[in-house]
C-alpha positions, -999 to 999 in steps of 0.1 A, spaced: 381 -614 -471 351 -633 -485 350 -671 -489 357 -680 -525 334 -712 -524 303 -698 -507 272 -680 -515 262 -643 -506 286 -635 -478 283 -611 -450 307 -603 -422 298 -617 -389 316 -602 -358 319 -624 -328 339 -609 -298 345 -642 -281 331 -634 -245 299 -635 -225 268 -619 -206 241 -618 -179 203 -616 -184 187 -593 -157 151 -598 -150 127 -569 -150 106 -563 -119 69 -563 -124 38 -556 -103 24 -588 -87 -11 -575 -96 -6 -570 -134 19 -580 -161 30 -555 -186 42 -568 -220 60 -537 -229 86 -540 -258 120 -532 -245 136 -500 -259 170 -498 -274 192 -483 -248 204 -447 -254 240 -450 -268 268 -426 -258 271 -406 -288 296 -382 -272 322 -409 -274 322 -408 -311 331 -381 -336 313 -376 -368 336 -392 -393 349 -374 -425 334 -403 -444 297 -400 -450 275 -430 -441 261 -441 -475 223 -438 -478 201 -468 -489 196 -450 -522 234 -448 -528 237 -486 -520 210 -498 -543 209 -471 -571 220 -483 -606 236 -457 -631 217 -447 -662 239 -467 -684 231 -498 -663 194 -492 -664 195 -488 -701 213 -521 -704 187 -539 -684 160 -524 -705 175 -535 -737 179 -570 -724 143 -574 -711 130 -560 -745 142 -591 -764 112 -612 -775 122 -643 -757 127 -623 -725 98 -600 -727 72 -629 -726 86 -641 -692 73 -631 -659 92 -602 -643 109 -623 -616 122 -646 -643 135 -618 -663 156 -607 -634 169 -643 -630 178 -645 -668 196 -612 -668 217 -618 -638 224 -653 -649 240 -640 -681 255 -609 -664 274 -628 -636 288 -656 -657 323 -641 -653 318 -625 -619 350 -621 -599 344 -631 -563 362 -606 -540 359 -599 -504 346 -563 -509 314 -547 -498 304 -529 -532 273 -511 -538 250 -525 -565 264 -502 -592 300 -509 -582 294 -547 -581 279 -544 -617 307 -521 -630 335 -542 -616 318 -575 -623 330 -585 -587 324 -581 -550 315 -604 -520 282 -625 -518 264 -598 -500 273 -574 -528 257 -599 -551 225 -601 -532 225 -561 -532 229 -561 -568 200 -587 -573 178 -564 -551 187 -534 -573 179 -551 -606 146 -566 -592 135 -532 -580 143 -517 -614 119 -543 -629 92 -539 -601 100 -573 -586 98 -579 -548 127 -595 -529 130 -615 -498 160 -632 -483 168 -664 -466 196 -667 -441 218 -697 -448 240 -712 -422 273 -722 -436 303 -741 -422 325 -717 -404 354 -700 -420 378 -677 -398 385 -651 -421 404 -628 -397 410 -627 -361 424 -596 -342 423 -588 -306 395 -614 -299 374 -605 -329 366 -632 -351 353 -625 -387 334 -653 -402 313 -659 -432 276 -668 -438 253 -658 -464 218 -652 -478 199 -664 -508 175 -642 -527 139 -651 -535 122 -631 -563 85 -633 -562 53 -619 -578 36 -588 -562 4 -595 -542 -22 -573 -523 -25 -600 -497 -9 -594 -463 19 -620 -459 38 -633 -431 74 -647 -433 58 -683 -432 33 -678 -459 53 -653 -480 56 -676 -511 24 -695 -507 6 -698 -541 32 -675 -557 55 -679 -585 91 -673 -572 127 -680 -583 157 -684 -561 191 -669 -567 218 -685 -544 254 -677 -555 280 -703 -547 259 -725 -526 278 -750 -504 267 -787 -501 266 -783 -463 246 -752 -461 216 -752 -437 186 -731 -443 177 -705 -416 149 -679 -414 133 -659 -441 140 -622 -437 125 -591 -454 143 -562 -471 146 -541 -440 164 -569 -422 188 -574 -452 196 -537 -452 205 -540 -415 228 -570 -425 245 -550 -452 252 -521 -429 267 -546 -405 291 -555 -431 301 -520 -436 305 -514 -399 327 -546 -396 350 -532 -422 353 -500 -402 357 -518 -368 385 -540 -382 402 -509 -395 400 -494 -361 377 -466 -372 351 -468 -343 336 -435 -351 324 -445 -386 315 -480 -373 292 -463 -348 275 -443 -375 270 -474 -396 256 -494 -367 231 -466 -358 221 -467 -396 217 -504 -395 197 -503 -363 173 -479 -379 163 -507 -402 162 -535 -376 168 -526 -339 162 -564 -331 191 -576 -352 217 -593 -327 249 -588 -346 243 -550 -348 234 -550 -310 264 -570 -303 288 -548 -322 273 -516 -307 281 -530 -273 316 -540 -285 325 -504 -296 312 -489 -263 332 -513 -244 363 -505 -264 357 -468 -258 356 -474 -221 318 -471 -215 311 -505 -199 278 -494 -183 263 -486 -217 278 -518 -231 261 -537 -204 228 -522 -210 230 -529 -247 238 -566 -241 210 -569 -217 187 -553 -242 199 -578 -269 192 -608 -246 157 -596 -240 146 -589 -277 166 -616 -298 167 -653 -301 202 -653 -311 220 -653 -278 252 -672 -281 274 -643 -292 258 -619 -269 262 -643 -239 297 -648 -248 306 -613 -251 288 -603 -219 307 -630 -201 339 -615 -212 329 -580 -200 317 -594 -165 350 -613 -161 370 -582 -171 351 -564 -145 361 -590 -118 324 -598 -114 332 -636 -111 300 -649 -97 278 -631 -123 302 -643 -150 299 -679 -139 261 -676 -138 262 -666 -175 286 -691 -182 261 -718 -169 233 -703 -192 258 -706 -222 266 -742 -215 229 -751 -212 218 -731 -243 206 -746 -276 207 -729 -309 194 -735 -344 226 -722 -358 254 -744 -345 284 -725 -359 287 -700 -331 295 -729 -307 327 -736 -327 339 -701 -324 331 -700 -286 349 -734 -282 380 -720 -299 379 -690 -275 375 -713 -245 406 -733 -258 426 -701 -260 417 -692 -224 425 -727 -211 390 -737 -203 392 -771 -219 362 -785 -201 339 -758 -215 356 -761 -249 348 -798 -250 311 -789 -243 309 -762 -270 326 -784 -297 303 -813 -289 273 -790 -292 286 -780 -326 294 -815 -338 260 -828 -327 246 -806 -355 275 -805 -378 292 -839 -378 310 -834 -410 332 -805 -400 366 -822 -396 386 -793 -380 363 -793 -350 370 -830 -343 407 -820 -343 401 -791 -319 379 -813 -296 408 -839 -295 431 -811 -283 408 -801 -256 403 -838 -245 441 -845 -246 447 -814 -224 424 -829 -198 441 -862 -199 415 -880 -219 438 -897 -244 414 -923 -254 386 -899 -264 412 -877 -281 423 -907 -303 386 -913 -312 381 -876 -321 411 -875 -344 399 -907 -361 367 -889 -368 387 -859 -381 407 -882 -405 373 -898 -416 358 -865 -426 388 -847 -440 390 -846 -478 422 -826 -484 455 -847 -483 472 -819 -461 446 -822 -435 445 -860 -436 483 -860 -432 481 -837 -402 455 -857 -385 472 -890 -393 505 -877 -377 487 -867 -345 469 -901 -344 502 -919 -348 517 -898 -321 488 -906 -296 489 -943 -305 524 -944 -290 515 -927 -258 
């Protein structure tokens, strides 16, 4: 379940629904800038699973044989003279020549043994090899064109990825914006796409949170909420501000029937993270399900007005709005997406369907023409051309 033409993949769970941001009251005489605390989760809802949650050491450790292989490689005269980060690059470049790209979340040692795995497994393997050679790693989130990998019960599994920076150690205190200033570094980006957009640089802790989210997503799709809960708890221990983990934690509480805890978790996520699209969408679903129409509509207004640096969530929410017959909102969401990502032909086709459903045939024809213009595969071009010919006869 991993895209075969993309770089380091991770699972992204987006339950296509929405939320409400509640304001905290404060004394008029003074303002307290207290960091919100992650709400207490309802552990009683979940049973400790038979499977053990893997530790970080288990995820990143290499076998003695693998370590020996690395040491033999870097002891070669032409490799030994290179900086350590470039030694890692050279080793992995040769090791991964015949890598089999699979949609599996392998540990680092499993990925090396199987010469396969998904993109996040590759990033984990890169981290493990770098650690073995004393090289520091950082990661950059890459926003990729959306690929729906699986949709079940309103859960959409999509792909995106990170690329890995290997850099020299330094005693200076560095921020994310100055991390690579005046440093020698190399970049490993597996299967990059031509339309990839760079996102923020994240540290190792945030990357580990992402990987535990991958594992939790596997469990959630398998219906194992108990194991998913344990994996989400583990991920949040590395980064309790990571929006996808917060979102998924709220989802499994709602699925278990504890809507009050789910709502508190959504509100916490909106307070602490800048990535609000999926949180708002999911919270909207919860409020609508509860029959809280007024609050749901207020959240919907926030969502329609929101802007975000990663446009791809708009596409998924637009698909959800289409499914629910909300064509007006779907048109807004698709246009938000296409304003930032004008090359994604499928979104033009979806936009045309929303426009046609609202009786806007002229706009629908224009959107299909754009879909046809950007489509590259003959099958897509044939589909769009057939739709355009049909509309031209209307």
